[in-house]
DOKE-373397 format. One record per residue (C-alpha): residue number from 1; x, y, z. Coordinates in nm, 2 decimals. Example, Ala and Ser with C-alpha at 12.3 -4.5 7.8 and 13.67 -1.06 7.14 Angstrom:
<atoms>
<atom i="1" u="1.23" v="-0.45" w="0.78"/>
<atom i="2" u="1.37" v="-0.11" w="0.71"/>
</atoms>
This chain:
<atoms>
<atom i="1" u="16.01" v="18.51" w="11.77"/>
<atom i="2" u="16.16" v="18.24" w="11.99"/>
<atom i="3" u="15.91" v="18.00" w="12.14"/>
<atom i="4" u="15.97" v="17.88" w="12.49"/>
<atom i="5" u="15.99" v="17.50" w="12.51"/>
<atom i="6" u="15.73" v="17.31" w="12.70"/>
<atom i="7" u="15.82" v="17.16" w="13.04"/>
<atom i="8" u="16.01" v="16.83" w="12.99"/>
<atom i="9" u="15.92" v="16.51" w="13.17"/>
<atom i="10" u="16.22" v="16.56" w="13.39"/>
<atom i="11" u="16.10" v="16.91" w="13.49"/>
<atom i="12" u="15.75" v="16.78" w="13.56"/>
<atom i="13" u="15.90" v="16.51" w="13.77"/>
<atom i="14" u="16.09" v="16.77" w="13.98"/>
<atom i="15" u="15.77" v="16.97" w="14.04"/>
<atom i="16" u="15.56" v="16.67" w="14.11"/>
<atom i="17" u="15.81" v="16.52" w="14.35"/>
<atom i="18" u="15.84" v="16.85" w="14.55"/>
<atom i="19" u="15.46" v="16.91" w="14.56"/>
<atom i="20" u="15.37" v="16.55" w="14.66"/>
<atom i="21" u="15.64" v="16.55" w="14.93"/>
<atom i="22" u="15.51" v="16.88" w="15.07"/>
<atom i="23" u="15.15" v="16.75" w="15.10"/>
<atom i="24" u="15.22" v="16.38" w="15.16"/>
<atom i="25" u="14.99" v="16.28" w="14.88"/>
<atom i="26" u="14.96" v="16.29" w="14.51"/>
<atom i="27" u="14.85" v="16.64" w="14.39"/>
<atom i="28" u="14.72" v="16.68" w="14.04"/>
<atom i="29" u="14.93" v="16.91" w="13.82"/>
<atom i="30" u="14.77" v="17.09" w="13.53"/>
<atom i="31" u="14.95" v="17.22" w="13.22"/>
<atom i="32" u="14.86" v="17.56" w="13.09"/>
<atom i="33" u="15.00" v="17.86" w="12.91"/>
<atom i="34" u="15.04" v="18.21" w="13.06"/>
<atom i="35" u="15.10" v="18.54" w="12.89"/>
<atom i="36" u="15.38" v="18.72" w="13.06"/>
<atom i="37" u="15.56" v="19.04" w="13.00"/>
<atom i="38" u="15.92" v="18.91" w="12.99"/>
<atom i="39" u="16.09" v="19.24" w="12.89"/>
<atom i="40" u="15.99" v="19.54" w="13.10"/>
<atom i="41" u="16.09" v="19.77" w="12.82"/>
<atom i="42" u="15.88" v="19.60" w="12.55"/>
<atom i="43" u="15.50" v="19.62" w="12.53"/>
<atom i="44" u="15.45" v="19.26" w="12.41"/>
<atom i="45" u="15.34" v="18.95" w="12.60"/>
<atom i="46" u="15.50" v="18.61" w="12.56"/>
<atom i="47" u="15.32" v="18.28" w="12.59"/>
<atom i="48" u="15.49" v="18.07" w="12.86"/>
<atom i="49" u="15.44" v="17.71" w="12.95"/>
<atom i="50" u="15.29" v="17.69" w="13.30"/>
<atom i="51" u="15.23" v="17.43" w="13.56"/>
<atom i="52" u="14.93" v="17.49" w="13.79"/>
<atom i="53" u="14.81" v="17.32" w="14.11"/>
<atom i="54" u="14.58" v="17.40" w="14.40"/>
<atom i="55" u="14.60" v="17.27" w="14.75"/>
<atom i="56" u="14.47" v="17.38" w="15.09"/>
<atom i="57" u="14.30" v="17.69" w="14.96"/>
<atom i="58" u="14.59" v="17.82" w="14.76"/>
<atom i="59" u="14.67" v="17.81" w="14.39"/>
<atom i="60" u="15.02" v="17.79" w="14.25"/>
<atom i="61" u="15.19" v="17.85" w="13.92"/>
<atom i="62" u="15.53" v="17.79" w="13.79"/>
<atom i="63" u="15.60" v="17.95" w="13.46"/>
<atom i="64" u="15.88" v="17.86" w="13.23"/>
<atom i="65" u="16.02" v="18.18" w="13.08"/>
<atom i="66" u="16.31" v="18.04" w="12.89"/>
<atom i="67" u="16.56" v="17.75" w="12.89"/>
<atom i="68" u="16.62" v="17.67" w="13.26"/>
<atom i="69" u="16.45" v="18.00" w="13.36"/>
<atom i="70" u="16.14" v="18.00" w="13.58"/>
<atom i="71" u="15.90" v="18.23" w="13.77"/>
<atom i="72" u="15.65" v="18.13" w="14.04"/>
<atom i="73" u="15.37" v="18.26" w="14.26"/>
<atom i="74" u="15.08" v="18.15" w="14.47"/>
<atom i="75" u="14.75" v="18.32" w="14.52"/>
<atom i="76" u="14.42" v="18.29" w="14.70"/>
<atom i="77" u="14.22" v="18.53" w="14.47"/>
<atom i="78" u="14.29" v="18.78" w="14.19"/>
<atom i="79" u="14.36" v="19.04" w="14.46"/>
<atom i="80" u="14.55" v="18.82" w="14.70"/>
<atom i="81" u="14.87" v="18.71" w="14.50"/>
<atom i="82" u="15.22" v="18.65" w="14.64"/>
<atom i="83" u="15.57" v="18.58" w="14.50"/>
<atom i="84" u="15.88" v="18.45" w="14.66"/>
<atom i="85" u="16.07" v="18.78" w="14.65"/>
<atom i="86" u="16.28" v="18.66" w="14.36"/>
<atom i="87" u="16.19" v="18.74" w="14.00"/>
<atom i="88" u="16.37" v="18.46" w="13.82"/>
<atom i="89" u="16.51" v="18.12" w="13.91"/>
<atom i="90" u="16.76" v="17.91" w="13.70"/>
<atom i="91" u="16.71" v="17.60" w="13.92"/>
<atom i="92" u="16.36" v="17.45" w="13.90"/>
<atom i="93" u="16.39" v="17.25" w="14.23"/>
<atom i="94" u="16.49" v="17.57" w="14.41"/>
<atom i="95" u="16.20" v="17.76" w="14.25"/>
<atom i="96" u="15.94" v="17.51" w="14.36"/>
<atom i="97" u="16.09" v="17.45" w="14.71"/>
<atom i="98" u="16.11" v="17.82" w="14.79"/>
<atom i="99" u="15.75" v="17.87" w="14.65"/>
<atom i="100" u="15.62" v="17.60" w="14.87"/>
<atom i="101" u="15.81" v="17.72" w="15.18"/>
<atom i="102" u="15.70" v="18.08" w="15.13"/>
<atom i="103" u="15.33" v="17.97" w="15.10"/>
<atom i="104" u="15.37" v="17.74" w="15.40"/>
<atom i="105" u="15.51" v="18.03" w="15.61"/>
<atom i="106" u="15.23" v="18.26" w="15.49"/>
<atom i="107" u="14.97" v="18.00" w="15.58"/>
<atom i="108" u="15.11" v="17.96" w="15.92"/>
<atom i="109" u="15.16" v="18.33" w="15.98"/>
<atom i="110" u="14.80" v="18.41" w="15.87"/>
<atom i="111" u="14.65" v="18.11" w="16.05"/>
<atom i="112" u="14.51" v="17.99" w="15.72"/>
<atom i="113" u="14.56" v="17.62" w="15.78"/>
<atom i="114" u="14.24" v="17.44" w="15.82"/>
<atom i="115" u="14.42" v="17.11" w="15.87"/>
<atom i="116" u="14.46" v="17.14" w="16.25"/>
<atom i="117" u="14.56" v="16.78" w="16.28"/>
<atom i="118" u="14.88" v="16.84" w="16.08"/>
<atom i="119" u="15.20" v="16.94" w="16.24"/>
<atom i="120" u="15.57" v="16.92" w="16.15"/>
<atom i="121" u="15.75" v="16.94" w="15.82"/>
<atom i="122" u="15.62" v="17.13" w="15.53"/>
</atoms>
């Protein structure tokens, strides 16, 4: 069984840079593992390195599912989970940027932002 490599320092820098730029501050990233079904035809779960962070009421995960292959989602609760509309990314910066943008759009559309003093880029 092939083991998926952990996030490299460069990959972590890409995520950290995008997240910190989005929120205008340093956001703590946590490393974890997730069990994901990578092959829809197979009943097995694979352990995938995961980066997790939470900000402004939302939680985010970026999972590494292979060499230069990523999945992402954000959620507010177990029942309130969202993806980006794309199953797999081969560009980590694009994965994180789109994840942050989709969540920002969702936050704006649902009026979830509690930071009424903020306006502008996100």
